[in-house]
Biopython code that builds the backbone (N, CA, C, O; Angstrom):
import numpy as np
from Bio.PDB.StructureBuilder import StructureBuilder

atoms = [
    (1, "MET", "N", (-50.529, 59.499, -24.853)),
    (1, "MET", "CA", (-51.186, 58.340, -26.258)),
    (1, "MET", "C", (-51.116, 56.499, -25.754)),
    (1, "MET", "O", (-51.849, 55.510, -25.753)),
    (2, "LYS", "N", (-50.111, 56.787, -25.477)),
    (2, "LYS", "CA", (-49.884, 54.985, -25.542)),
    (2, "LYS", "C", (-50.038, 54.133, -24.779)),
    (2, "LYS", "O", (-49.800, 52.941, -24.976)),
    (3, "PHE", "N", (-50.671, 54.878, -23.307)),
    (3, "PHE", "CA", (-51.300, 54.764, -21.736)),
    (3, "PHE", "C", (-52.809, 54.928, -22.168)),
    (3, "PHE", "O", (-53.750, 54.604, -21.444)),
    (4, "LEU", "N", (-52.959, 55.595, -23.724)),
    (4, "LEU", "CA", (-55.083, 55.886, -22.664)),
    (4, "LEU", "C", (-55.317, 54.346, -23.083)),
    (4, "LEU", "O", (-56.385, 54.522, -22.496)),
    (5, "TRP", "N", (-55.345, 53.493, -23.365)),
    (5, "TRP", "CA", (-55.975, 51.942, -23.255)),
    (5, "TRP", "C", (-55.916, 51.457, -22.196)),
    (5, "TRP", "O", (-56.781, 50.765, -21.659)),
    (6, "LEU", "N", (-54.698, 51.825, -21.701)),
    (6, "LEU", "CA", (-54.752, 51.404, -19.806)),
    (6, "LEU", "C", (-55.743, 52.012, -18.849)),
    (6, "LEU", "O", (-56.559, 51.474, -18.100)),
    (7, "LEU", "N", (-55.402, 53.504, -19.114)),
    (7, "LEU", "CA", (-56.912, 54.566, -18.063)),
    (7, "LEU", "C", (-57.965, 53.380, -18.361)),
    (7, "LEU", "O", (-58.518, 52.780, -17.439)),
    (8, "THR", "N", (-58.174, 53.118, -19.587)),
    (8, "THR", "CA", (-59.647, 53.141, -20.323)),
    (8, "THR", "C", (-60.157, 52.295, -19.202)),
    (8, "THR", "O", (-60.906, 52.489, -18.244)),
    (9, "PHE", "N", (-58.988, 50.563, -20.011)),
    (9, "PHE", "CA", (-59.496, 49.846, -18.742)),
    (9, "PHE", "C", (-59.604, 49.811, -17.176)),
    (9, "PHE", "O", (-60.356, 49.055, -16.560)),
    (10, "LEU", "N", (-58.706, 50.781, -16.583)),
    (10, "LEU", "CA", (-59.167, 50.880, -15.108)),
    (10, "LEU", "C", (-60.411, 51.379, -14.889)),
    (10, "LEU", "O", (-61.165, 50.946, -14.019)),
    (11, "LEU", "N", (-60.656, 52.242, -15.614)),
    (11, "LEU", "CA", (-61.934, 53.406, -15.245)),
    (11, "LEU", "C", (-62.825, 52.230, -15.550)),
    (11, "LEU", "O", (-63.536, 51.920, -14.594)),
    (12, "ALA", "N", (-62.938, 51.660, -16.388)),
    (12, "ALA", "CA", (-64.043, 50.495, -16.809)),
    (12, "ALA", "C", (-64.132, 49.298, -15.479)),
    (12, "ALA", "O", (-65.093, 49.281, -14.710)),
    (13, "LEU", "N", (-62.957, 48.324, -15.371)),
    (13, "LEU", "CA", (-62.757, 47.791, -14.005)),
    (13, "LEU", "C", (-63.244, 48.866, -13.144)),
    (13, "LEU", "O", (-64.155, 48.475, -12.415)),
    (14, "PHE", "N", (-63.022, 49.740, -13.037)),
    (14, "PHE", "CA", (-63.612, 51.001, -11.488)),
    (14, "PHE", "C", (-65.199, 50.694, -11.674)),
    (14, "PHE", "O", (-65.652, 49.917, -10.832)),
    (15, "GLY", "N", (-66.046, 51.148, -12.576)),
    (15, "GLY", "CA", (-66.996, 51.217, -12.948)),
    (15, "GLY", "C", (-67.727, 49.755, -12.685)),
    (15, "GLY", "O", (-68.820, 49.877, -12.133)),
    (16, "ALA", "N", (-67.281, 48.238, -13.013)),
    (16, "ALA", "CA", (-68.095, 47.524, -13.083)),
    (16, "ALA", "C", (-67.989, 47.202, -11.125)),
    (16, "ALA", "O", (-68.574, 46.320, -10.496)),
    (17, "ALA", "N", (-67.308, 47.968, -10.746)),
    (17, "ALA", "CA", (-67.300, 47.378, -9.724)),
    (17, "ALA", "C", (-67.722, 48.053, -8.477)),
    (17, "ALA", "O", (-67.365, 47.618, -7.382)),
    (18, "LEU", "N", (-68.513, 49.164, -8.610)),
    (18, "LEU", "CA", (-69.198, 50.014, -8.165)),
    (18, "LEU", "C", (-70.760, 49.732, -8.918)),
    (18, "LEU", "O", (-71.744, 50.404, -8.609)),
    (19, "ALA", "N", (-70.785, 49.044, -9.558)),
    (19, "ALA", "CA", (-72.360, 48.893, -10.187)),
    (19, "ALA", "C", (-72.589, 46.794, -9.564)),
    (19, "ALA", "O", (-73.533, 46.061, -9.270)),
    (20, "ASP", "N", (-71.440, 46.702, -9.640)),
    (20, "ASP", "CA", (-71.745, 45.304, -8.828)),
    (20, "ASP", "C", (-72.451, 45.714, -6.969)),
    (20, "ASP", "O", (-73.207, 44.899, -6.441)),
    (21, "SER", "N", (-72.122, 46.786, -6.364)),
    (21, "SER", "CA", (-72.484, 46.299, -5.126)),
    (21, "SER", "C", (-74.324, 47.670, -4.779)),
    (21, "SER", "O", (-74.462, 48.823, -4.373)),
    (22, "PRO", "N", (-74.933, 46.957, -5.086)),
    (22, "PRO", "CA", (-76.050, 47.048, -4.844)),
    (22, "PRO", "C", (-76.637, 48.715, -4.359)),
    (22, "PRO", "O", (-75.734, 49.528, -4.164)),
    (23, "ALA", "N", (-78.176, 49.244, -4.157)),
    (23, "ALA", "CA", (-77.767, 50.427, -3.179)),
    (23, "ALA", "C", (-79.238, 48.999, -2.536)),
    (23, "ALA", "O", (-79.782, 48.120, -3.204)),
    (24, "CYS", "N", (-79.439, 49.399, -0.916)),
    (24, "CYS", "CA", (-80.062, 49.083, -0.059)),
    (24, "CYS", "C", (-81.386, 49.211, -0.007)),
    (24, "CYS", "O", (-81.497, 50.381, -0.372)),
    (25, "PRO", "N", (-83.019, 48.636, 0.290)),
    (25, "PRO", "CA", (-83.956, 48.564, 0.091)),
    (25, "PRO", "C", (-84.517, 49.765, 0.977)),
    (25, "PRO", "O", (-84.105, 49.812, 2.136)),
    (26, "ALA", "N", (-84.987, 50.275, 0.754)),
    (26, "ALA", "CA", (-85.657, 51.181, 1.506)),
    (26, "ALA", "C", (-86.185, 50.631, 2.484)),
    (26, "ALA", "O", (-87.015, 49.722, 2.454)),
    (27, "GLY", "N", (-85.392, 51.547, 4.093)),
    (27, "GLY", "CA", (-85.517, 51.488, 5.272)),
    (27, "GLY", "C", (-84.805, 50.039, 5.750)),
    (27, "GLY", "O", (-85.106, 49.284, 6.674)),
    (28, "PHE", "N", (-83.924, 49.974, 4.916)),
    (28, "PHE", "CA", (-82.735, 48.816, 5.520)),
    (28, "PHE", "C", (-81.354, 50.118, 5.501)),
    (28, "PHE", "O", (-81.997, 51.150, 5.311)),
    (29, "SER", "N", (-80.146, 50.446, 5.581)),
    (29, "SER", "CA", (-78.883, 50.649, 5.859)),
    (29, "SER", "C", (-77.614, 50.089, 5.533)),
    (29, "SER", "O", (-77.626, 48.881, 5.769)),
    (30, "ARG", "N", (-76.627, 50.453, 5.126)),
    (30, "ARG", "CA", (-75.522, 49.344, 4.513)),
    (30, "ARG", "C", (-74.499, 49.593, 5.622)),
    (30, "ARG", "O", (-74.020, 50.708, 5.824)),
    (31, "GLN", "N", (-74.108, 48.235, 6.508)),
    (31, "GLN", "CA", (-73.615, 48.218, 8.220)),
    (31, "GLN", "C", (-72.275, 47.104, 7.729)),
    (31, "GLN", "O", (-72.743, 46.007, 8.034)),
    (32, "ALA", "N", (-71.654, 46.993, 7.465)),
    (32, "ALA", "CA", (-70.324, 45.394, 7.215)),
    (32, "ALA", "C", (-71.098, 45.419, 5.828)),
    (32, "ALA", "O", (-71.999, 44.640, 6.140)),
    (33, "SER", "N", (-71.316, 45.694, 4.801)),
    (33, "SER", "CA", (-71.479, 45.390, 3.229)),
    (33, "SER", "C", (-72.727, 44.426, 3.964)),
    (33, "SER", "O", (-72.872, 43.342, 3.398)),
    (34, "LYS", "N", (-73.450, 44.621, 4.894)),
    (34, "LYS", "CA", (-74.900, 44.490, 4.445)),
    (34, "LYS", "C", (-75.629, 45.508, 4.503)),
    (34, "LYS", "O", (-75.380, 46.708, 4.622)),
    (35, "CYS", "N", (-77.419, 44.376, 4.322)),
    (35, "CYS", "CA", (-77.948, 45.820, 4.678)),
    (35, "CYS", "C", (-78.930, 45.251, 5.394)),
    (35, "CYS", "O", (-79.403, 44.141, 5.151)),
    (36, "VAL", "N", (-79.457, 46.404, 6.804)),
    (36, "VAL", "CA", (-79.713, 45.953, 7.944)),
    (36, "VAL", "C", (-80.804, 47.042, 8.110)),
    (36, "VAL", "O", (-80.890, 48.161, 7.603)),
    (37, "SER", "N", (-81.337, 46.605, 8.678)),
    (37, "SER", "CA", (-82.845, 47.119, 9.741)),
    (37, "SER", "C", (-83.114, 46.940, 11.384)),
    (37, "SER", "O", (-83.277, 45.810, 11.845)),
    (38, "LYS", "N", (-83.149, 48.103, 12.220)),
    (38, "LYS", "CA", (-83.448, 46.974, 13.324)),
    (38, "LYS", "C", (-84.658, 46.541, 13.434)),
    (38, "LYS", "O", (-85.556, 46.975, 12.713)),
    (39, "ARG", "N", (-84.887, 45.433, 14.541)),
    (39, "ARG", "CA", (-86.111, 44.682, 14.710)),
    (39, "ARG", "C", (-86.948, 45.613, 15.252)),
    (39, "ARG", "O", (-86.472, 46.650, 15.714)),
    (40, "PRO", "N", (-88.031, 45.419, 15.265)),
    (40, "PRO", "CA", (-88.988, 46.390, 16.211)),
    (40, "PRO", "C", (-88.845, 45.226, 17.289)),
    (40, "PRO", "O", (-88.365, 44.095, 17.214)),
    (41, "VAL", "N", (-89.628, 46.152, 18.627)),
    (41, "VAL", "CA", (-89.547, 45.264, 19.893)),
    (41, "VAL", "C", (-90.604, 44.494, 19.598)),
    (41, "VAL", "O", (-90.370, 43.298, 19.426)),
    (42, "HIS", "N", (-91.451, 44.787, 19.519)),
    (42, "HIS", "CA", (-93.142, 43.822, 19.192)),
    (42, "HIS", "C", (-92.972, 43.303, 17.616)),
    (42, "HIS", "O", (-93.468, 44.171, 16.899)),
    (43, "GLY", "N", (-92.509, 42.325, 16.909)),
    (43, "GLY", "CA", (-92.966, 42.346, 15.463)),
    (43, "GLY", "C", (-91.858, 41.259, 14.705)),
    (43, "GLY", "O", (-91.370, 40.309, 15.317)),
    (44, "GLU", "N", (-91.673, 41.447, 13.838)),
    (44, "GLU", "CA", (-90.807, 40.561, 13.052)),
    (44, "GLU", "C", (-90.198, 41.330, 12.343)),
    (44, "GLU", "O", (-90.303, 42.535, 12.570)),
    (45, "CYS", "N", (-89.549, 40.956, 11.493)),
    (45, "CYS", "CA", (-88.172, 41.929, 11.095)),
    (45, "CYS", "C", (-88.843, 42.086, 9.436)),
    (45, "CYS", "O", (-89.323, 40.976, 9.204)),
    (46, "PRO", "N", (-89.092, 43.082, 8.090)),
    (46, "PRO", "CA", (-88.970, 43.375, 7.309)),
    (46, "PRO", "C", (-88.874, 42.069, 6.241)),
    (46, "PRO", "O", (-87.939, 41.348, 5.892)),
    (47, "LYS", "N", (-90.404, 42.130, 5.874)),
    (47, "LYS", "CA", (-90.331, 40.875, 4.794)),
    (47, "LYS", "C", (-89.078, 40.928, 3.474)),
    (47, "LYS", "O", (-89.145, 41.546, 2.412)),
    (48, "GLY", "N", (-88.467, 40.444, 3.758)),
    (48, "GLY", "CA", (-86.744, 40.109, 3.105)),
    (48, "GLY", "C", (-85.923, 39.340, 3.998)),
    (48, "GLY", "O", (-85.226, 38.394, 3.631)),
    (49, "SER", "N", (-85.982, 39.606, 4.742)),
    (49, "SER", "CA", (-85.328, 40.373, 5.889)),
    (49, "SER", "C", (-85.444, 38.600, 7.583)),
    (49, "SER", "O", (-86.527, 38.198, 8.010)),
    (50, "LYS", "N", (-84.665, 38.281, 7.856)),
    (50, "LYS", "CA", (-84.501, 37.047, 8.774)),
    (50, "LYS", "C", (-83.018, 38.239, 10.150)),
    (50, "LYS", "O", (-82.033, 38.944, 9.931)),
    (51, "TYR", "N", (-83.691, 37.833, 11.270)),
    (51, "TYR", "CA", (-82.480, 38.271, 12.162)),
    (51, "TYR", "C", (-81.625, 37.676, 12.137)),
    (51, "TYR", "O", (-81.439, 36.466, 12.009)),
    (52, "ASN", "N", (-80.772, 38.826, 12.309)),
    (52, "ASN", "CA", (-79.331, 37.755, 12.888)),
    (52, "ASN", "C", (-78.926, 38.156, 14.166)),
    (52, "ASN", "O", (-78.610, 39.308, 14.465)),
    (53, "ALA", "N", (-78.942, 37.011, 15.055)),
    (53, "ALA", "CA", (-78.823, 37.549, 17.227)),
    (53, "ALA", "C", (-77.381, 38.092, 17.535)),
    (53, "ALA", "O", (-76.952, 38.694, 18.519)),
    (54, "GLY", "N", (-76.624, 37.583, 16.087)),
    (54, "GLY", "CA", (-74.744, 38.259, 16.507)),
    (54, "GLY", "C", (-75.044, 39.745, 16.362)),
    (54, "GLY", "O", (-74.413, 40.598, 16.986)),
    (55, "LEU", "N", (-76.103, 40.043, 15.454)),
    (55, "LEU", "CA", (-76.073, 41.848, 14.874)),
    (55, "LEU", "C", (-76.953, 42.529, 16.042)),
    (55, "LEU", "O", (-76.827, 43.659, 16.513)),
    (56, "ASN", "N", (-77.598, 41.828, 16.273)),
    (56, "ASN", "CA", (-78.650, 42.137, 16.523)),
    (56, "ASN", "C", (-79.844, 43.103, 16.083)),
    (56, "ASN", "O", (-80.532, 43.937, 16.671)),
    (57, "LEU", "N", (-79.747, 42.394, 14.211)),
    (57, "LEU", "CA", (-80.198, 43.012, 13.561)),
    (57, "LEU", "C", (-80.945, 42.320, 12.338)),
    (57, "LEU", "O", (-80.851, 41.133, 12.026)),
    (58, "CYS", "N", (-81.717, 43.314, 11.699)),
    (58, "CYS", "CA", (-82.655, 42.050, 10.799)),
    (58, "CYS", "C", (-81.572, 42.619, 9.037)),
    (58, "CYS", "O", (-81.179, 43.704, 8.607)),
    (59, "VAL", "N", (-81.481, 41.085, 8.510)),
    (59, "VAL", "CA", (-80.519, 41.420, 7.628)),
    (59, "VAL", "C", (-81.237, 40.745, 6.401)),
    (59, "VAL", "O", (-81.759, 39.636, 6.288)),
    (60, "HIS", "N", (-81.054, 42.008, 5.340)),
    (60, "HIS", "CA", (-81.845, 41.430, 4.272)),
    (60, "HIS", "C", (-80.733, 40.084, 3.280)),
    (60, "HIS", "O", (-79.538, 39.810, 3.168)),
    (61, "ASN", "N", (-82.044, 39.591, 2.758)),
    (61, "ASN", "CA", (-81.280, 38.286, 2.367)),
    (61, "ASN", "C", (-80.581, 38.751, 1.316)),
    (61, "ASN", "O", (-79.823, 38.002, 0.700)),
]
sb = StructureBuilder()
sb.init_structure("model")
sb.init_model(0)
sb.init_chain("A")
sb.init_seg("    ")
for serial, (resi, resn, name, xyz) in enumerate(atoms, 1):
    if name == "N":
        sb.init_residue(resn, " ", resi, " ")
    sb.init_atom(name, np.array(xyz, "f"), 0.0, 1.0, " ", f" {name:<3s}", serial, name[0])
structure = sb.get_structure()
């Protein structure tokens, strides 16, 4: 019982860390903490993203 407050605090920190990482929008997948999508051969990146030449992928803003 003495360390119940510590356990509660640690669980709260863990929950806050998970809530801080939002999911990627539809059509994007998470890669190296970025939401990415393959760029169409003929066309532009999906709305709200920009092409990253280093990754050769569209990265969501």
